N, C-alpha and C positions, 0 to 999 in steps of 0.2 A: 625522623621522617615526619613531615609538618602537614602534608595534605591528607584529606579524608580517603579513606579506602571504601569505595562504592560497596563492595561485598561484605565489610566488617560494619558500615555505616559509622565507623570511627577509626582514629588512628590505631595502628598495631599496638603502640605502646599503652593505649589505655583500655585495652581489652579486660576482661574480667575473668574470674575463676580458672586462673592458669593453673595447671597441675591437677584439676579436678578429674577423677576416674569417672566417665560418663556412660560405660558399658562394660560389663564383666562376663566372661565365659569361663565357666568351671562346673561342667557335668560329671566330672569324677569326684567332685568334693575334696580338692586338693587344698591343703592350708595355703591361705593366700600368700603370694610371693613377695616377699620385701627385700630379698637380695637377687638382683637380676645380674650379677657379676658372671660372666661365662668360663668355659674351660680353657680360654687362651688359645695357645696355637695349635690344639688338637683338632679343631675343626676342620673338616674336609668338605669342600663344596666344588661339584662338578656339574656341568650342563648334560640334560638328557640327549641322547642321540637324535632325538626328534625336533630339539630346538635348532634353530637358525643360527649359524656360526660365523657367516661372512656375507659382504654384500653382494647382491646381484643386479643385473640389468633389468630394470623394470620398464613400463611403457611400450613393450613388445608384444602385449598380449594379443591374439587374434580372437574373434569372437567364436571361431570353431574350437579353439583350446578352451576357452572358458566354458561353452557348452559341453565339451566333453568331460570336464572336471566335474561339472555339476551332476551329469548323468552318471559318472563314476562313483560319485559320493552316494547317490542314490541306490545305485546298484549294490554297493558295499554294504550299506545299513540295511538294505532289503534283504540280501542273503543272511546277515546276521539275525534280523527279526524272523525270518523263515525258519532258520535252524533253532533259534530259542523257543519258537513256539510250535515246532514240529510239523509245519504244513507250508505248503507252496502258495504263493499268492496268485491271484487271477488278474487278468486284464480289467482294469477298473472302468472301462468304457463298453464292456460287454453286458448286454442286458441281462438280468438275473433276477427271477421271481423269488428265490429261495436265499438263505443266508449265503453271503460269499466273504471271503476275506481279500482286501487289496493293501498296497503298500503306495505310498506316493509323496510328493512334497507341496505343503500347505502353499496355496498362493492366493492373490487377491485379483478378482475378476474387474477390477477398476482401478483408475488411479486415485490417489487419497489412501486414507487410513483403513485398513480391513475392518469389516463388521460381521456379525453373525449372518447377514444374508448375502455377503459378498465371497465367502469362503470357496475356492475350489481345489482340487487335487490334481496334480500333474504327476502321470505315472512314468515310469522308466522307459527307454527306447527299446529294450529287449522285450519287457513282458507287456507294456500297454503301448508301443508305439509312440511313446511321447505325448499321447493324448491327455487332455484336461477333461474334468467334469465338474460340475458344481456340486456343493454338499449342503444337504439340510440337515442342521444341527438340531432341530427340535426334539428329536427322539433320545437325545443325549441327557442324563441326569447332570453330569458335570463335564466339563472340558476346559482346557487352557492352550489356546492355539497362537501361533504367530507365524508371519510369512517366512519361508525357508525350512520350517520344523519338518521332518521327516516322521510320519506317522503311519501306523498299521493301524485299519479299521475293518471292523466286521458289521455287515448290515447287507441292505438289498439296493438294486439298482433296475427299477422295473422298466424304464425305457432305454437306458445306457447313456442317458444324458445327466440323470441327478442321482448321485449315491445318497443313499439315506442311512447313516451308520446307528446302530444301536450300542455299540461298544468301541471304546478305544482299546487297543490291545496294548499290555505294558511294555514299556521299552525294555530294551536289552542293558542289564546292569553292566558298567564297567568292569574289566577284570581285576582282582585284588592282588596287589603286589604282596610277596613275602615280607613280613616286617623283618628289618635288618638292624636296627638300632635300639641299644638300651643305655645310651648315653644320653644325659640331658643336655639340652641346648636353649639359648635365649636368643631371640631374634628381635630386633626393634625395626620399625619400618614406617614409612611415609609416603604420600604421592604429592607432586606438584600440583599447582604451582607453588614455589618456595619464597616468593616475595609479594608482599601487598602491592594493590594496584597503583599507589601514588609514588613508588620508588623502587629502584634496583638494588636496595641495601641488603636484601636476603637476611632481614632480621629474624623469622621465624626459624630459617634454616640453622643460623647461629644459636640459637636458644635449643634447638633439637640437639645440635652436636655438643653443647654443654652438658645436657642430660645424659649423653651417650658417654661423655668423658667422666662424669660421675659414676655412672652405673656399670660401664664396661660389659656391653653385652657380647655375645659370640659373633653375632652377624648384625649389620645395619644394611637394609633393603631400601634403596631410594629408586622410587618409580618418577618418571618425567610428567610433565614437561618442567626442564630446569629454566630454559629461555622460553618462555610461554608466546606463541605468535599471536595470541588475544590480549597480551599485556600492552595498555595504552602507550607506554614508552617505546616498546619493542615495535609496535604498529608505525609509530613516528620515527623509528630508526634513532632514537634519541638514548644511545646507549654510551655515550662519552666517546673516548677515542680509541674503542675496540671494535673488532668486528664481532658478530654475533657468535661465530665458531670460537674466537679467544674468550668472549664472556662465559661460554658453555665450559671452555677447557679451564677457565680460572676457578669456576666455582667447584668443579670436581677436584681439582688439586687443593683448594681450600678445604675441602670436606676430607680428604685423604690425610692432609697435614694435621687436622683437628679432631681426629678420633684416635682412640688408644690403638697401640701396636698390636694388641691381642685380638682387636676386633675386626672381622672381615667386611669390606664393603662390596655391595652388589648394585650396580647402576643398570636401570632399564629404560630405556628411551621411551619417548611417547611421539605420537604422530602431531602433536601440537609443538613439538620442540623445533624452534627455528633453525637450529643448526644441525638436523638430522634428516635422513630421508623419510619423506611422509607417505610410506607405503606399508601396506599390511599382508604377510608378516614383515616386520621392521628389523633389519640388520642391527647388530651391537653397534653402539657409537664408535666412530673411527678416530679416537684420540690418541695423540702420541704420549700415552702414561702408561706405564708399565710398573707393577708392584706384585710382590708375592700375595698380599691380602687385599687385591682388587680385581674383580670379575665384572667384565662388561657383557651383559646378556642381551637376548633380543626381546622383541615384543610380538607374540607371547613366548615364554619360555618356561620350562620345568627344571627346577635345581634339585639336586640330590645334597642335602645338608646332614652331614653325618648319618646317610641312611634314610632321612625323612624326606617324602617327596614334596616339594613346595613348588606349586604352580601360580603363575602370575601373569597378569595382563594390565598395561597400563591405559587400554582402550576402555571406554566407559559402556560396556556391553550391556550392564544392568539398564543403565538410563535409555539406552536405543531400544532393548527387549521392551521395558516398561511402557514406551509410547506406541508400540505395535501390536502388543499382545492382547487378545479378548480372552475373557474367562467368565465361567458360570459355575457355580452361584457365585455372587460376591462374598467378601468377607474372610476368606481363608489367608493364610501367611504368604503374602505376596512376594516379599523380598526372598524367602526361602524357596517359592517356587521358581521365580526368576533365575535364581542361582541353580536351581536343579535342573533347568533346561538346558544348560551347559554340559551337564554330567550326563543327562539322557541322550543328547545330540551328539555328545562325546568329542565335542571341539569348543574352542574359546570363543568363536563368533559365528552361532548357527543362523543368524537373521539373514535372510535374501530377499529382495534386494538390500545390500547394506546401508546404512545411515550414510546420508551426503559427506559426512566428516571423515570417512574410512574409504580409502582407495585400495581394494583387494587385489592382489595378483593371484589368480586362481591356481595356476599350476604351482605357486610355491605356497599357496594356502594348503591345499592338501596333502603338502609334505610336512608342514611345519606347524599347522594350527589345531592338530588332533591331540586328543589324549590316547597314551598307548596303554595306561592303566589307570586306575583312581587314584587322585592326588591324595596324600593326607592333609594337606592345608592348601587352600585356594584363596588367593589374594586378588579381590576385585574391587579396586578403588573407584568410587562413583560420586557425582554430585546428589546422588539420593542420600538419605540420611544413613549414617554408619551404623553398622551392625556386627555381631558375630553369631553365628549360627552352625548348629549341627544340620547339614544337607547330606542325607544319604551315606551317613558315617563319615564325611569328610567336614573339617573345620574351615567354613566360609568366613573371610573377614573382610568387610568393607571399611577401612580406615577413615573415609572421608578424605577431604584436602587439607594439606597443612596450612595454607595461606588464603582460605576461601572458606566461606560459609561457617562451618562448625570449628574449623582450625584445629584439627585432631590428629594424633599418630598413635601407633598400636606398639604395645609391648606384649611380646608372647613368650611362654616358657613351655618346651615339650619334655615331658619326663622319658620318654621312649616311643617308638612306633608301633608297640603293640597297643590295640585298642585305643586308637589316636584320640577319639574324642574324650574318653576317661583320664587321658594323661596330659591334657593340654590346658593351660592356664593363659588367658588373654585379657589385657586391659585396654580399652580405648581411652585416651588421656588427651584432655586440653594442653596445647602447647602455652 
């Protein structure tokens, strides 16, 4: 490819440091993995019952249905918090000179980005008649809040119009699954875009497939976009004599034909995929390709890979949260905290209102975007810098993007699902 790729600042072929390991996770002190070859055909992959499995009709959402879902979500979380803390919550708009405990959804009282003086709390219809009160954060030592977050607060409300919290109550921890695997498994994975800005030659993807051929992992996870709506050539519809759907299908066929027979392929679409439904939750790609070692999954989804729970989304929730969250004091582990919000809120996209890039269908969101239990591994690809972290005993991986920014992918080895953080080894590698 000849032109300059604006996001690399150079052509793909001129990139430096290919193959460099830029980040490693090894809390259990395992000896570094050099042989990534998997167990072959013995790997079983199944989608969790909460993952979306088929297309649905969207753009029929009524405002009343959306309001019902938001209130139902608040009610469910409020009940769990009340059970966890052994105390019923009070109406947040009721004047109270003494300490009281309330639960609600964090909102912003104005248009634009939320700040420390524009925070309001919206109560449920059942307990607080859906009322909102402003929140004075000055008495709190530390906080990390974003619009849509459901929190329980303890404090006073002298006038009934402004709640003054002195403490944020601990969120409810996710249920822990029973460990069910003692077989090791190796997973490689990457997130699109898979081709540089100046061409549709998909060189980075071809190089990744070469690595997969050489090292033969059990599973290859590819998250969209495959045909990126923001790619300059796709925007101009300059994709040769194919339709966008045909280009997408040809790339998946190419991947399938160029990986070892023993490697299972998992394909997750993105809302930036030109040939997929741009709605969240997003159904699996509807392609006419069937194979015993190919799984089409939804966004978001939870996979069971040999008894290890791997949750993933191609939506850049970390970036969206990072631009809306306010926190005090500064200087703590920001990436870990952003990923922790998903586990605390028990869903893949807790931000409300969502980013303009995300079209949420709320009746399906409440069915398919929530965690039933704590995942062992959580894949959150983002434009933010790549990382691997232990967040609340879940291994959270942001592998970066394959043909953008850092140009990285991940290689992951799990010894077994007991004490997952001590039995997982992860490398993030430059393509």
